[in-house]
Every structure is written in structure tokens, then in C-alpha cells.
C-alpha positions in Angstrom: 47.2 -6.5 1.5 44.1 -5.3 1.3 40.7 -7.7 0.4 38.1 -6.8 -2.5 35.1 -5.7 -0.1 33.2 -9.0 -1.4 35.3 -11.2 -0.3 35.5 -9.1 3.2 32.1 -9.6 3.0 32.1 -13.5 2.7 34.9 -14.0 5.5 32.5 -11.8 7.8 29.5 -13.7 7.2 31.8 -17.1 7.6 32.8 -15.7 11.4 29.0 -14.9 12.0 28.1 -18.3 10.9 30.7 -20.4 13.1 30.3 -18.2 16.0 26.3 -18.8 16.5 23.9 -21.2 17.2 22.6 -24.4 14.8 20.4 -26.7 14.0 18.9 -29.0 11.7 16.1 -28.9 9.5 13.5 -32.2 10.3 10.4 -30.9 8.4 9.6 -28.2 5.2 6.2 -26.5 4.3 6.7 -24.3 1.6 8.2 -21.1 3.1 7.9 -22.7 6.6 10.9 -24.7 8.3 10.7 -26.8 11.3 13.6 -27.9 13.8 13.1 -30.5 16.3 14.0 -30.0 19.8 15.3 -26.8 21.4 17.6 -25.3 19.3 19.1 -22.2 21.0 17.4 -19.6 19.1 15.9 -16.9 19.9 12.6 -15.4 18.9 12.8 -13.2 15.8 15.9 -13.7 15.2 17.6 -14.0 11.5 19.1 -17.0 10.6 20.6 -19.2 7.7 18.6 -21.9 6.3 20.4 -25.1 4.6 23.7 -25.7 2.4 22.8 -22.5 0.3 22.3 -19.8 3.7 18.7 -18.6 2.9 17.5 -15.7 5.0 14.8 -16.9 7.4 13.7 -15.6 10.7 12.4 -17.5 14.1 8.8 -17.0 14.2 7.8 -19.9 16.9 9.6 -21.4 19.6 8.5 -24.2 22.5 10.5 -27.3 23.7 9.8 -29.6 20.7 10.5 -28.0 17.8 11.3 -24.2 16.3 9.7 -22.9 13.5 11.1 -20.6 10.7 10.1 -18.5 8.3 12.3 -18.1 5.0 12.3 -15.0 3.1 14.2 -17.3 -0.5 12.6 -19.9 -2.4 12.7 -22.9 -0.3 12.9 -25.6 -3.1 15.5 -28.1 -3.2 15.9 -28.1 0.6 16.1 -31.4 2.2 15.6 -32.7 5.9 19.3 -33.1 7.5 20.7 -29.6 6.2 22.1 -27.4 9.0 20.4 -24.0 9.7 22.6 -21.3 11.6 21.7 -18.4 13.9 23.0 -14.6 13.4 22.2 -13.8 17.5 20.5 -10.9 15.8 16.9 -10.1 15.1 16.0 -9.1 10.9 17.4 -5.9 11.1 17.7 -3.3 8.1 21.6 -1.2 7.7 20.4 2.7 8.2 23.4 5.1 6.9 24.0 7.2 4.0 22.9 5.7 0.5 19.8 4.5 1.3 17.9 7.3 -0.9 17.9 6.7 -4.6 18.5 3.1 -3.7 16.2 0.3 -4.9 15.7 -2.5 -2.3 14.2 -6.1 -2.4 11.8 -6.8 0.7 15.0 -7.5 3.1 17.0 -4.5 2.0 19.0 -6.4 -0.5 20.0 -3.7 -3.3 18.5 -5.0 -6.7 21.5 -3.1 -8.6 23.9 -5.3 -6.6 22.5 -8.7 -7.2 22.0 -7.6 -10.7 26.1 -7.6 -10.8 26.2 -11.0 -8.9 23.1 -12.9 -10.1 21.8 -11.2 -13.3 18.0 -10.3 -13.4 16.5 -12.6 -11.4 17.3 -13.0 -7.4 19.5 -16.3 -6.6 18.9 -17.8 -3.8 21.3 -17.4 -0.9 22.5 -14.0 -2.5 24.8 -12.0 0.1 25.5 -8.7 -0.7 25.7 -5.5 1.9 22.9 -3.6 1.7 24.7 -0.1 1.2 28.1 0.6 -0.6 30.8 0.1 2.4 33.6 1.4 -0.4 31.6 4.8 -1.4 33.4 7.9 0.5 31.0 10.3 1.4 31.7 14.1 2.5 31.1 14.6 6.5 30.6 17.7 8.1 31.4 16.9 12.1 28.5 18.5 14.1 29.9 17.5 17.7 33.1 18.0 19.4 35.7 16.6 22.1 34.0 16.6 25.4 30.7 17.0 24.3 27.6 15.3 26.1 25.9 13.0 23.2 22.8 10.6 24.1 20.4 9.0 21.5 19.7 10.6 18.4 22.3 13.6 18.9 22.8 14.7 15.1 27.2 14.3 15.4 27.6 14.6 11.4 26.0 15.8 8.3 26.3 14.2 4.9 25.2 15.1 1.6 23.3 12.3 0.5 21.4 13.8 -2.7 21.0 17.3 -3.9 17.7 17.4 -2.2 18.5 15.5 1.1 21.3 16.1 3.8 21.7 12.8 5.9 22.4 13.3 9.7 24.1 11.0 11.3 22.9 10.1 14.9 24.0 8.4 17.9 21.9 5.2 18.1 18.9 5.1 20.7 20.0 3.0 23.1 23.9 5.0 23.7 25.1 8.0 25.9 28.3 9.3 26.4 30.9 12.4 26.4 33.2 12.3 23.5 36.7 11.4 23.8 37.9 12.3 19.8 36.6 13.2 16.6 37.4 13.1 13.2 38.0 16.2 11.4 35.7 17.0 7.9 36.7 14.6 5.3 35.7 12.0 2.9 34.7 8.9 4.8 32.9 5.2 4.2 30.2 4.3 6.4 32.0 2.2 8.2 34.9 4.5 9.2 35.1 5.5 13.0 33.7 9.2 12.9 34.0 9.4 16.8 34.6 7.7 20.0 32.6 7.8 23.1 32.8 7.2 27.1 29.1 5.3 27.9 28.4 5.7 31.7 29.4 2.3 32.5 32.8 3.5 31.3 33.8 1.6 28.3 34.7 3.2 24.9 32.6 2.9 22.0 33.3 3.6 18.5 30.7 5.0 16.5 30.2 5.3 12.6 27.3 6.3 10.2 25.7 2.8 10.6 23.2 1.7 12.6 21.6 -1.5 12.1 17.7 -1.8 13.6 15.3 -4.7 13.9 12.5 -4.3 11.5 9.4 -4.9 14.1 10.6 -2.7 16.7 9.5 1.1 16.0 12.0 3.6 16.5 11.8 5.4 19.7 10.4 9.0 20.4 9.7 11.5 22.8 6.2 12.3 22.3 3.4 12.4 19.4 1.8 15.2 18.6 -1.7 16.0 17.0 -2.7 16.1 13.6 -2.4 20.0 12.7 -1.0 19.7 9.3 -1.9 18.9 5.9 -0.1 16.5 3.4 -0.7 18.6 0.5 -0.9 16.9 -2.6 -1.9 18.9 -5.5 -5.0 16.7 -5.9 -8.1 18.8 -5.4 -10.3 16.4 -4.5 -7.7 15.1 -1.6 -6.9 18.5 -0.8 -9.6 20.3 -0.3 -12.5 17.6 0.2 -10.8 14.6 2.2 -7.2 15.9 3.4 -4.5 13.7 5.1 -2.6 15.7 7.7 1.0 15.1 7.8 1.7 12.0 10.2 -2.0 10.4 9.2 -3.0 7.4 7.7 -4.9 6.6 4.4 -6.3 3.9 2.8 -7.1 3.9 -1.0 -9.1 1.0 -1.5 -10.3 -0.1 -5.3 -11.0 -2.8 -7.7 -8.7 -4.0 -10.5 -8.5 -0.7 -13.0 -9.7 1.6 -10.6 -6.5 3.5 -10.2 -4.8 2.9 -6.8 -1.6 2.6 -8.3 -1.7 6.0 -10.3 -3.3 8.1 -7.3 -0.4 6.8 -5.5 2.2 7.6 -8.1 0.6 11.0 -7.9 0.9 12.0 -4.2 4.5 10.5 -4.4 5.1 13.1 -7.3 3.5 15.7 -6.2 3.2 16.3 -2.1 4.9 18.3 -0.1 6.7 15.3 2.0 10.4 15.5 2.0 11.2 11.8 1.2 9.3 9.3 0.0 9.4 5.5 0.2 7.4 3.8 -2.0 6.7 0.0 -1.0 5.5 -2.4 -4.2 4.3 -4.8 -2.0 3.4 -8.2 -4.2 2.2 -6.0 -7.5 3.0 -6.9 -10.8 6.3 -6.7 -12.2 5.2 -4.2 -14.9 3.8 -1.5 -11.9 7.0 -1.4 -10.7 8.9 -0.9 -13.9 6.9 1.8 -14.6 7.5 3.5 -11.6 11.1 3.3 -11.9 11.1 4.4 -15.2 8.6 7.4 -14.5 10.4 8.7 -11.3 13.9 8.5 -12.8 12.4 10.6 -15.5 10.8 13.1 -13.0 11.5 16.3 -11.7 10.9 17.4 -8.5 9.2 21.1 -8.8 10.3 22.0 -5.4 14.3 21.8 -5.9 14.6 21.3 -9.5 16.3 17.6 -9.2 15.6 14.4 -10.0 12.8 12.6 -8.0 14.7 9.8 -7.4 16.8 12.2 -5.6 14.4 12.1 -2.8 12.9 8.5 -3.3 13.6 4.8 -2.2 11.7 1.9 -3.7 11.3 -1.1 -2.5 10.5 -3.5 -5.0 8.6 -6.6 -3.7 7.0 -8.1 -6.9 4.2 -10.9 -6.9 6.9 -13.4 -8.2 9.1 -12.4 -5.7 9.0 -15.4 -2.5 5.7 -14.8 -0.6 7.2 -14.9 3.2 9.9 -11.7 1.9 6.3 -9.8 0.9 5.4 -9.7 4.8 8.7 -8.6 5.8 8.8 -5.6 3.1 6.1 -3.6 5.1 8.3 -3.6 7.9 11.5 -2.8 6.2 10.4 0.3 4.6 8.4 1.6 7.8 12.0 1.0 9.6 13.9 3.4 6.9 11.0 5.9 7.1 11.4 6.2 10.8 15.1 6.9 10.8 14.6 9.8 8.5 11.6 11.1 10.7 14.1 11.0 13.2 16.5 13.6 11.3 13.2 15.3 11.4 12.0 15.0 7.7 8.5 14.5 6.8 8.4 10.7 5.4 5.2 9.4 3.3 5.1 5.7 2.6 3.4 4.1 -0.2 1.9 1.1 0.4 1.0 -0.5 -2.6 -0.7 -3.1 -1.8 -1.6 -4.2 1.9 -3.9 -6.6 0.2 -1.1 -8.7 -0.9 0.7 -8.3 2.4 -2.5 -9.7 3.8 -2.4 -12.8 1.6 0.6 -13.3 2.5 -0.2 -13.7 6.0 -2.9 -16.0 4.9 -0.6 -18.1 3.0 1.8 -18.3 6.1 -0.9 -18.8 8.6 -2.7 -21.6 6.5 1.3 -23.3 6.2 1.7 -22.6 9.8 -1.9 -24.8 10.3 -3.2 -21.9 12.5 -7.0 -21.7 12.6 -8.3 -19.2 9.8 -10.9 -16.6 10.7 -13.0 -14.7 8.1 -12.2 -15.5 4.4 -9.0 -17.8 5.2 -7.5 -14.8 6.8 -5.6 -15.6 10.3 -7.7 -14.3 13.5 -4.8 -11.7 14.3 -5.1 -10.0 10.7 -6.6 -7.0 12.7 -3.5 -6.5 15.2 -0.9 -6.8 12.2 -2.8 -4.0 10.5 -3.5 -1.9 13.3 0.4 -2.9 14.4 1.5 -1.2 11.2 -0.9 2.0 10.7 0.3 2.8 14.3 3.6 3.8 13.7 2.7 6.8 11.8 2.4 10.1 13.4 4.0 13.4 13.7 6.7 13.1 16.3 9.2 14.8 18.7 12.7 13.1 18.0 14.9 12.4 20.8 17.2 15.0 19.4 14.2 17.7 19.9 13.3 18.2 16.0 10.2 17.1 14.7 9.4 14.6 11.9 6.7 12.7 10.7 5.7 9.4 8.8 2.6 9.1 6.8 1.3 6.1 5.7 -1.0 5.8 2.4 -2.1 1.9 2.3 -3.3 0.7 -1.2 -6.0 -2.2 -0.6 -7.3 -3.9 -3.6 -10.5 -6.1 -2.3 -11.5 -8.7 -5.3 -13.8 -7.7 -7.4 -13.9 -4.3 -5.5 -15.9 -5.8 -2.6 -15.4 -3.4 0.2 -17.2 -5.4 2.8 -14.0 -8.0 2.5 -11.6 -8.3 5.7 -8.6 -6.5 5.0 -10.7 -2.9 3.8 -13.3 -3.5 6.5 -10.2 -3.9 9.2 -8.4 -1.2 7.6 -11.2 1.3 8.4 -10.9 0.7 12.0 -7.3 1.9 12.1 -7.1 5.2 9.4 -8.7 8.3 9.8 -8.4 9.0 6.0 -10.9 6.8 3.1 -10.2 7.3 -0.3 -12.9 5.1 -1.9 -12.1 4.3 -5.5 -15.5 3.3 -7.6 -15.1 1.9 -10.9 -18.1 3.3 -12.3 -16.3 6.5 -12.2 -13.1 4.7 -13.6 -15.1 3.4 -16.7 -16.6 7.1 -17.4 -12.5 7.9 -17.2 -13.4 10.3 -14.2 -9.7 10.2 -12.5 -9.0 9.9 -9.6 -12.0 7.7 -9.4 -12.6 9.1 -5.7 -15.9 8.7 -4.6 -17.2 11.7 -2.7 -20.4 10.0 -1.1 -17.9 6.8 0.0 -15.0 8.5 0.9 -14.1 10.6 4.4 -11.2 12.5 6.3 -11.2 12.6 10.0 -8.8 15.3 9.7 -10.9 18.2 8.7 -11.4 19.4 12.1 -7.8 19.0 13.0 -6.9 21.1 9.7 -9.2 23.6 9.7 -7.1 26.5 11.7 -4.4 25.5 9.4 -6.7 26.5 6.5 -7.7 29.4 8.0 -4.5 30.8 8.5 -2.6 29.6 5.4 -5.4 29.9 2.6 -8.7 31.6 3.6 -10.9 32.1 6.2 -13.6 30.8 4.1 -12.2 27.5 2.6 -13.5 25.3 5.0 -17.5 26.9 4.8 -16.7 26.5 0.6 -15.7 22.8 1.1 -18.8 22.3 3.1 -20.9 24.0 0.6 -19.2 21.7 -2.2 -19.9 18.6 -0.7 -23.7 19.6 0.3 -24.4 19.9 -3.2 -22.9 17.0 -4.0 -25.1 15.3 -1.7 -28.2 17.1 -3.2 -27.2 15.7 -6.7 -27.1 12.2 -5.2 -30.6 12.8 -3.7 -32.3 14.0 -7.0 -30.6 11.6 -9.4 -32.6 8.6 -7.5 -35.4 10.9 -9.0 -34.3 11.6 -12.0 -33.5 8.1 -12.9 -37.2 7.4 -11.7 -38.8 10.3 -13.9 -36.7 12.0 -15.6 -35.0 15.2 -15.0 -38.0 17.3 -16.8 -40.4 17.5 -13.6 -37.9 18.8 -11.5 -38.6 22.7 -10.8 -35.8 24.6 -11.7 -33.8 25.6 -8.2 -33.4 21.8 -8.3 -32.7 21.6 -11.9 -29.8 24.6 -11.2 -28.2 21.7 -8.7 -27.5 19.3 -10.7 -25.9 21.8 -13.3 -23.8 23.2 -10.4 -22.7 19.8 -9.5 -22.3 18.6 -12.9 -19.3 21.8 -12.9 -18.2 20.7 -9.4 -17.4 17.2 -11.1 -16.0 18.0 -14.2 -14.6 21.3 -13.6 -13.2 20.8 -9.8 -13.0 16.9 -8.9 -12.1 15.7 -12.1 -8.1 15.8 -12.6 -5.6 15.2 -15.4 -2.3 13.7 -15.0 -1.1 14.6 -17.8 -1.7 17.6 -18.3 1.2 20.2 -17.2 -1.2 22.5 -15.4 -4.1 20.4 -14.1 -1.2 17.7 -12.6 -0.4 19.2 -9.5 -2.5 22.4 -8.0 -1.3 24.8 -5.4 -3.9 25.7 -2.5 -4.8 29.2 -3.8 -6.0 27.9 -7.1 -8.0 25.1 -5.1 -10.0 27.7 -3.5 -10.3 30.2 -6.5 -11.9 27.6 -8.0 -14.0 26.5 -5.4 -14.9 30.6 -5.1 -15.8 30.9 -8.8 -18.0 28.0 -8.8 -19.8 28.9 -5.3 -20.1 32.7 -7.1 -21.8 31.2 -10.0 -24.0 29.6 -8.0 -25.3 32.1 -6.4 -25.7 34.1 -9.4 -27.5 31.8 -11.2 -29.7 31.0 -8.2 -30.7 35.0 -8.1 -31.9 34.5 -11.7 -34.0 31.6 -11.2 -35.4 32.9 -7.8 -36.4 35.8 -10.5 -38.3 33.1 -12.3 -35.4 32.6 -15.3 -36.0 29.0 -16.2 -32.3 26.9 -16.3 -32.4 26.3 -19.6 -32.5 30.2 -20.7 -28.8 29.9 -17.9 -27.4 27.0 -20.1 -27.7 29.4 -23.9 -24.8 30.7 -22.6 -21.1 28.9 -22.5 -20.4 30.2 -18.8 -21.0 26.9 -17.1 -18.7 25.1 -19.5 -15.9 28.3 -19.4 -16.0 27.9 -15.5 -15.3 24.0 -16.1 -12.2 24.6 -18.3 -10.5 27.0 -15.9 -8.6 24.2 -14.4 -6.9 24.1 -18.1 -7.3 27.5 -19.2 -5.7 29.5 -16.0 -2.1 28.8 -15.2 -1.3 28.2 -11.6 0.7 31.0 -11.4 -1.7 33.4 -12.5 -4.2 33.8 -9.8 -5.0 37.3 -11.3 -7.1 36.0 -13.9 -10.1 34.7 -11.7 -11.2 38.3 -11.5 -12.0 38.2 -15.5 -13.7 35.3 -14.6 -15.9 36.8 -11.8 -16.5 39.8 -14.2 -17.5 37.4 -17.1 -20.3 35.9 -14.6 -21.7 39.5 -13.8 -21.9 40.2 -17.4 -24.0 36.8 -17.9 -26.1 38.1 -15.0 -26.7 41.3 -16.5 -27.2 39.6 -20.0 -29.8 36.9 -18.9 -31.8 40.4 -17.1 -31.4 42.1 -20.5 -32.5 39.3 -23.0 -35.2 38.3 -20.6 -36.4 41.2 -18.4 
């Protein structure tokens, strides 16, 4: 008789428990649980704590005691209750069904939890990470007698309309194929092929892999940055680009638009797959993500955006220890899809909440605090996280990338606090949000003077070959004007703008055009929410052409007040709305209008 899936899962779970090492609780300190003596557990082993079988991880071992971090609420737990090992580290299940899913911090699907325990996650809930009943249409890509090794693609499964899931041999296996199933429909636990390993043992291969979340998946080599992650956001793509396989931080105080900027990148970037990790964020923000993403259409494929997105929701009301694990869970899922040859972008919102979880756990462990109470190992934890990004050559010869964009929420918008400062050490792209810009309704509120990108030089050849040979010089000219404006504003604040010579007044006027017409972008406008690289370059060219013509007029003795009588400045600012993304030929008209404006000024004041 065939048992229901839930019953099978529970039986397997009981079998695991009966075989494993056991211990008894003697001390509880919030999410930290202690066991006296040598329990026989391993470091980083996943354990079940108490009568309720709460999920935990061994984080400290001595001959006198074992320290366990519990990923669930420990209220009601008592000394004397049992702790049972699993013999395996905390791992995620890797198989078709990850994309479109919504998980908590330890890869439990929230939809399945809702069915079993309602809207709130009950303690000790055990559900399979992925649907083991669903049958997937499978096309086998290996045959009997083939030699396979870690990373070899053995089957292709259309996971969504946008993503083809490539089933791979686990990284630590190698051998010759003994038998292969024919193409058809299979569950993730059905045997697809049998291999004979080097030591002569037969091994059945399914679609499912398990991988420990704290160990990076192996690759052949890391490539230097060479291609940008195109986001459609002008200030990012043009001024402060991020490479595929790169790392970026978005720091900013409350209300400056960190989450919104990440939403925009998740919606419009040219990454194949998005892993969005809501780490300790407010529940309403995660709800907004879920609602928006389910309605949005991917512009490249025409399919719903969720068909290339996985969400890890670990909101601020969920246990703090699971928050610490959620980043690693998301990273491991991203590396798995990178191994298939996809470009994956991770949105970590927010790494500050993750650091706060580390701080709380460190306090419970009675460790010596460092700056602002954060643990001394904050920097090494952050570096280990960002270091897992990169453009890689995978074991199977394909190329894939993991890009990490981490939001940082410094208290009071103070960038000198430890999380922001340590993040700055390990990322090469810094998009600093400014509250004065946000309060002035200038979005994205990324300040061009505090932000930087170290990828610009690496990406220059790509811009030269794929956009224009003039792209980088135009970008540098724009930055020079904005820097000049900043210096001039110091003088203007002291003595007003009237005393400035006309060439400096012109610099201020063109800087205003750049700020309003180029840097400011409307996420709710159909043409302005996502802008292709060709239009970004044409907009720069028009602004700089206007600057060149105006400078020529000023050199001929025309005051800036005369130039401003014409509405040409306002017209150039409005290009972002008035020129559709698919009509670049309209820029010729603007060039002609600037020439006409130049001639008219000379005629009137000649």
C-alpha cells in the first residue's frame, strides 16, 4: 500500500532520529542551547532539539560541553529534553522546483507550512523543501557507457517557461554510466541513471542534491570582471556600473530607498535568475515584493517575473538565528544555478539585520564584543559572504556568475558604523544613498559624490565594443561637471550665484540638467523605469552637445540669463519621458533643435 507523502516524510524523519547521536539539554540561553559532556556530535551538524524537534546547528564543541544554535523559537524548552543529531551539516535540497518558490531562512517552503500550520510558522514544523510528488518532463542528455564526473549535465527539465533546469552529477562523484532511463516524466527522487564509481560501487543518481550551506560549491577557475550587469538604471549603468559576478553595497538611512533600488535591479537587470533574500526586513516589505513580482512581466521573455525568481523570506518577527542562516541558504541556491551556466543576482536585504543577528548570538555566547557590540569576527563573516560572488568557469565547462547586491541599514544613516565600513572593504561597488536627495524626492537617491565603482576600468572595453567608443569619456565628462557643481555650490551658499562668472553659471545650469534629466529616474513611468544602454548614451551625448554649444555662446559674450530665455534646457531634461526607448532616431531632432537655439541666440543678440 502506498503511503501519503507526509506520512513517508515523518517515517524517514523518525528513522534518521533513531540512528543518530543523542544528548540532553542542560542549559538554555535564548536561541543558544548547551549539552553537558561529549555528545558525539560534529561541528556544524544539524540537530533536532527538544520534544518538539526544533531545527538547530552545532556551533561549538569542547570536551565539557556542546553549544547549539536553534533556528526556531526556544520558548517552553526545558533542561533534560533530548537533542538528536542527523549526522549531516545544515544543507539545502537542490532540485527542480526552487524557482518561483518562497522559502524561509532554512529552505522550508512557506506555502507548504501554511497548509500544515496556518499563517504563522509553528515550532518543529517538518516539511520537505521541494515537492516530491510532482512529475517533471525530463530529457536525458547522457547514454549508457558515458564517463561522467562532478558537474556533468545528465538531464534537462523545463522548470519554468524561462528557466531550463540542468540536472547535474554531484561535485564529489565520478564514474561510468551503467543504465539510463528513457525521456519521460519523473519525480525529483526517481532514479535517472546508475553509475559505477572508481571504487567499484554502484550509485543511483536522482535529480536531487544536498549541499551544506556554509561551504562554497567548487568551480574550476574565477574570471576577472569583463561584462556589466545591465540594470536599466542610468546612474548605475553609466556612472557606477556593477560587473556580472561583482559585489555591490547599497547603504542608506531609513526611507532613502534601499529596498526600492533592489526591487528595480531585481525587476530589470539582465541576470537570468534573481534570488531575493529578505533578511530581517519588515513583513510589509516582503509582502510588497511578493505582490509586485507576481504581477510583473519580464520584458525579455514576456513571462511573469516570478518564473526566474526565488524568494527567501525571513522577516523581523522570525527567529533571529534563522536570519543568520538565510544568507547562506540563498547563496547556495545561487551557486547551484551558476553551476548550470546561468548569471544569478542575489539581493540581500539587509546585511545589517544579519549582522545584528550575529551580534545577538555573540552576546548570548558571552563572547568579547568589538566596536558597537558587534562580534570581532564581523569582518571575516562579511568577507566570506561577498567572496562567494564571481564569474566562474564551472566543473562542466560552462560559465556562470553570482552577483551580490547587499543593502546596509546604518542607524541614523551614519556610514561610519562597523557594518558599512567593513562592507566597504569587501565590495567594489558602493551606491551610497543620501537622505537629503530622498527628502527632495530625487530617486534613486544615490549620491554621485559618495558613490564609486572600481569596475569602470575593467568594463571600459565592453562599453567601447558594445555601446560606443565615446561612452567612457562622456561619462567622465558628466562626473567632472557634477564635481565642479559641488565646489561651486560651496561659494553659492556663502555669497549667492549672482557673483559667479557666466561660464560657472553655465556649469551649474548643465549640472541641473544632468541631475534632473539623467540621474533622476521615475520607477513608475513606462519609458523611464528601465532604459537601454543605447538611450543612456544618446542622452549623455545630447546633454554634452548642449553644454558645448552653450559654452561657445558664453565665450562669445552671451550671458547665461539670455540662454535661459529659451526652453531648450527644460526640453533636454524632458527627453527621458518624451523619447520612447525604441525610437533612437528622435535624438537627431534634439540635436537640430540645439543648433537652431544656437543660431537664434546669435541672431537676437548678434
